C-alpha positions in Angstrom: 11.2 11.3 -9.8 9.0 9.2 -12.1 5.0 10.2 -11.7 2.6 8.6 -13.4 -0.2 10.5 -14.7 -3.3 8.8 -15.3 -5.6 9.7 -18.5 -2.1 11.3 -20.1 -3.6 11.6 -23.4 -6.3 14.0 -22.4 -6.8 17.7 -21.9 -5.0 18.2 -19.1 -3.2 15.1 -19.2 -1.1 15.7 -21.8 -0.1 18.6 -20.0 0.6 17.4 -17.1 2.6 15.0 -18.4 4.6 17.6 -20.6 5.2 19.4 -17.3 6.7 16.6 -15.0 8.8 15.9 -18.8 10.2 19.6 -19.2 11.5 19.6 -15.1 13.4 16.5 -15.6 11.2 13.8 -14.3 9.8 11.1 -16.1 6.4 10.7 -17.0 4.7 7.3 -16.7 1.8 7.8 -19.3 -1.3 5.7 -18.1 -3.9 5.0 -21.1 -4.6 2.9 -23.9 -3.0 4.0 -26.3 0.2 2.9 -24.6 -1.1 -0.2 -23.7 -2.7 0.4 -20.0 -6.8 -0.3 -19.1 -7.3 1.5 -16.2 -10.6 -0.4 -16.5 -10.0 -3.4 -17.1 -6.6 -3.7 -15.2 -4.8 -4.5 -18.2 -1.0 -3.6 -17.8 -1.4 -1.8 -14.5 0.8 -2.8 -12.3 3.7 -3.6 -14.8 3.6 0.4 -15.4 3.7 1.3 -12.1 6.6 -0.6 -11.1 9.1 1.6 -9.9 6.6 4.8 -9.8 6.5 7.0 -6.6 3.8 9.8 -7.2 0.6 9.0 -9.1 -1.4 12.2 -10.9 -4.9 11.1 -11.8 -6.4 13.5 -14.5 -8.6 11.4 -16.4 -12.0 11.9 -16.9 -15.7 9.7 -18.0 -17.1 10.1 -21.3 -20.3 9.6 -20.0 -22.1 12.9 -18.4 -24.6 10.5 -16.1 -24.6 10.0 -12.5 -24.8 6.4 -12.0 -22.0 5.8 -15.2 -19.4 8.3 -14.3 -18.9 7.4 -10.5 -19.2 4.0 -11.2 -15.6 5.3 -13.5 -14.3 7.5 -11.0 -14.5 5.5 -8.1 -13.2 2.1 -9.8 -10.0 3.8 -11.3 -9.7 5.3 -7.9 -9.5 2.3 -6.3 -7.7 1.0 -8.7 -5.3 3.3 -8.9 -4.5 3.5 -5.2 -5.1 -0.5 -4.3 -2.1 -1.0 -7.2 -0.2 2.2 -7.0 0.5 1.2 -2.7 1.8 -2.7 -3.7 4.1 -1.1 -6.0 5.7 0.7 -4.0 3.9 4.4 -4.8 3.9 7.1 -1.8 1.4 9.5 -3.3 -1.9 10.1 -5.3 -3.0 13.3 -6.8 -6.5 13.8 -7.9 -7.9 16.1 -10.2 -11.3 17.6 -9.5 -13.8 20.2 -9.3 -14.1 23.5 -7.7 -17.9 23.6 -6.3 -18.7 20.5 -6.7 -19.4 20.7 -3.0 -22.1 23.5 -3.6 -23.8 22.1 -7.1 -26.3 19.3 -6.9 -25.9 17.9 -10.7 -24.7 14.5 -11.1 -21.5 14.4 -12.7 -19.9 17.0 -9.7 -21.8 14.0 -7.1 -19.6 11.4 -9.3 -16.3 13.9 -8.6 -17.2 13.8 -5.0 -17.3 9.7 -4.9 -13.9 9.9 -6.6 -12.7 11.8 -3.9 -14.5 9.8 -1.3 -12.6 6.8 -3.1 -9.1 8.4 -2.8 -8.8 9.5 0.8 -10.6 6.4 1.7 -7.4 4.2 0.0 -3.7 3.6 1.6 -1.9 6.0 0.1 -2.3 10.0 0.4 -4.3 11.9 -1.2 -4.0 15.6 -3.0 -6.8 16.5 -3.7 -6.3 19.7 -7.1 -10.0 21.3 -7.4 -9.5 23.5 -10.5 -12.8 26.2 -12.0 -13.6 25.4 -16.4 -10.6 24.9 -18.6 -10.7 27.2 -21.1 -11.3 25.0 -23.4 -14.3 24.0 -21.9 -16.4 26.5 -24.2 -16.1 24.6 -27.0 -16.8 21.3 -25.8 -20.3 22.8 -24.9 -19.8 23.7 -28.6 -19.6 21.0 -29.6 -22.2 18.9 -27.7 -24.9 22.0 -27.9 -24.9 22.4 -31.4 -27.5 21.5 -33.9 -26.5 22.8 -37.8 -26.0 26.6 -37.6 -27.8 26.9 -34.2 -26.1 25.8 -30.3 -27.4 26.1 -27.2 -25.3 26.5 -24.3 -26.4 27.1 -21.0 -25.8 30.0 -18.6 -23.2 29.7 -15.9 -20.7 32.1 -14.3 -17.5 30.5 -14.5 -13.7 31.4 -14.2 -11.7 29.7 -16.7 -8.8 28.3 -16.2 -5.7 27.6 -18.1 -5.3 23.2 -18.7 -2.1 23.5 -19.0 -1.7 26.4 -15.6 -3.2 23.2 -14.1 -1.1 20.7 -15.2 1.9 22.4 -13.9 0.0 22.3 -10.6 -0.6 18.8 -10.8 2.9 18.3 -11.3 4.0 20.7 -8.3 1.5 18.8 -5.8 3.3 15.5 -6.7 6.5 16.7 -6.0 5.7 17.8 -3.0 6.6 14.7 0.7 3.3 12.7 0.9 0.1 14.7 3.4 -3.6 15.0 3.0 -4.7 18.0 1.5 -6.8 19.9 -0.7 -5.5 23.0 -3.6 -7.7 25.1 -5.6 -7.2 26.8 -8.7 -9.0 29.2 -10.4 -8.7 31.3 -13.5 -8.0 35.5 -13.4 -11.5 36.6 -14.5 -15.4 35.7 -13.7 -17.1 34.9 -17.2 -20.0 34.0 -18.7 -20.2 30.8 -21.0 -22.7 31.8 -23.5 -20.1 35.3 -24.4 -17.1 32.8 -24.5 -19.3 30.6 -26.6 -20.2 33.3 -28.7 -16.0 34.3 -28.8 -14.8 31.4 -30.2 -17.4 31.1 -33.2 -16.3 35.1 -33.6 -12.4 34.0 -33.1 -13.2 31.2 -35.4 -15.0 33.1 -37.9 -17.9 30.3 -38.2 -21.2 30.6 -38.6 -23.1 29.5 -35.4 -26.0 31.8 -33.1 -25.9 30.7 -30.1 -28.0 31.0 -27.9 -28.6 30.9 -23.6 -30.3 28.5 -22.5 -31.7 28.3 -18.3 -30.7 25.5 -17.1 -33.8 24.3 -14.5 -33.7 23.9 -11.4 -31.3 24.4 -8.1 -27.4 23.3 -9.8 -28.5 25.3 -12.5 -29.3 28.6 -10.7 -26.5 27.1 -8.8 -24.0 27.2 -12.0 -25.5 31.3 -12.7 -25.0 32.4 -9.4 -21.7 31.7 -8.9 -20.9 28.5 -6.9 -18.9 27.4 -9.2 -16.5 30.3 -8.8 -13.4 30.7 -6.7 -13.1 30.8 -3.3 -11.2 33.1 -0.8 -9.1 30.4 -0.6 -8.3 30.1 -4.4 -5.2 30.3 -6.1 -5.7 32.8 -9.1 -3.6 31.7 -12.3 -3.6 33.7 -15.8 -4.4 34.0 -18.7 -7.4 35.4 -19.3 -9.5 33.2 -21.7 -9.2 36.0 -24.4 -5.4 35.5 -24.5 -5.5 32.3 -23.8 -8.3 32.5 -27.2 -5.5 33.8 -29.8 -2.6 31.6 -28.4 -0.9 27.9 -29.2 -2.7 26.3 -26.9 -6.4 26.9 -27.7 -5.4 25.3 -31.8 -8.4 25.3 -33.9 -11.5 23.2 -32.1 -14.1 21.4 -33.5 -18.2 22.0 -33.4 
């Protein structure tokens, strides 16, 4: 099967591409580095020729609600319209568990993306995942100021991006249908604790300070509203095992 991966060079997208090619299928990477600009509609139609399924693993660089909503809805609408015109039969969209329970601007933009996906002509499978193991290092990179990093208190159930990549591929191989799949890691963790583990593992001298995010969104994140539900599929590895493996790499923060 020929499967297009939007955001195929990103944190999850690269694992989707690896899984597709490893299973003997043909992955088509949709990214600006490959001459495809989903925002400017450059090279999209050509890249989607002969594609049967599309996986959207794109992510917005902006956390602002308005900007991220514009990004997600524009990209989703373009994948739906051009993909349908080029003969694709299904769309798989990566989303986040708990976005309908936490009033956060970025999460609300992901909800808008889901609605845009469901409004298009192609049947869409939404794969909601918890935060990735890579998330803690990303937060450290944004929160660090010299030798100190203020990391939000959050209860999360992190999952390996590689595992999510396999689930996205599996969803694309299924017959076209409207459905939602949830996937999460095996353990509930505190984001501050994970950040401290990374700092210790890398031998860095960074003091991680807990930050209480104010308001309803902060209380929801601390209270477990981003965790798995009884219908969520749990997959390994655990964060501690992932941290000493090759996928953890050497993140900069």
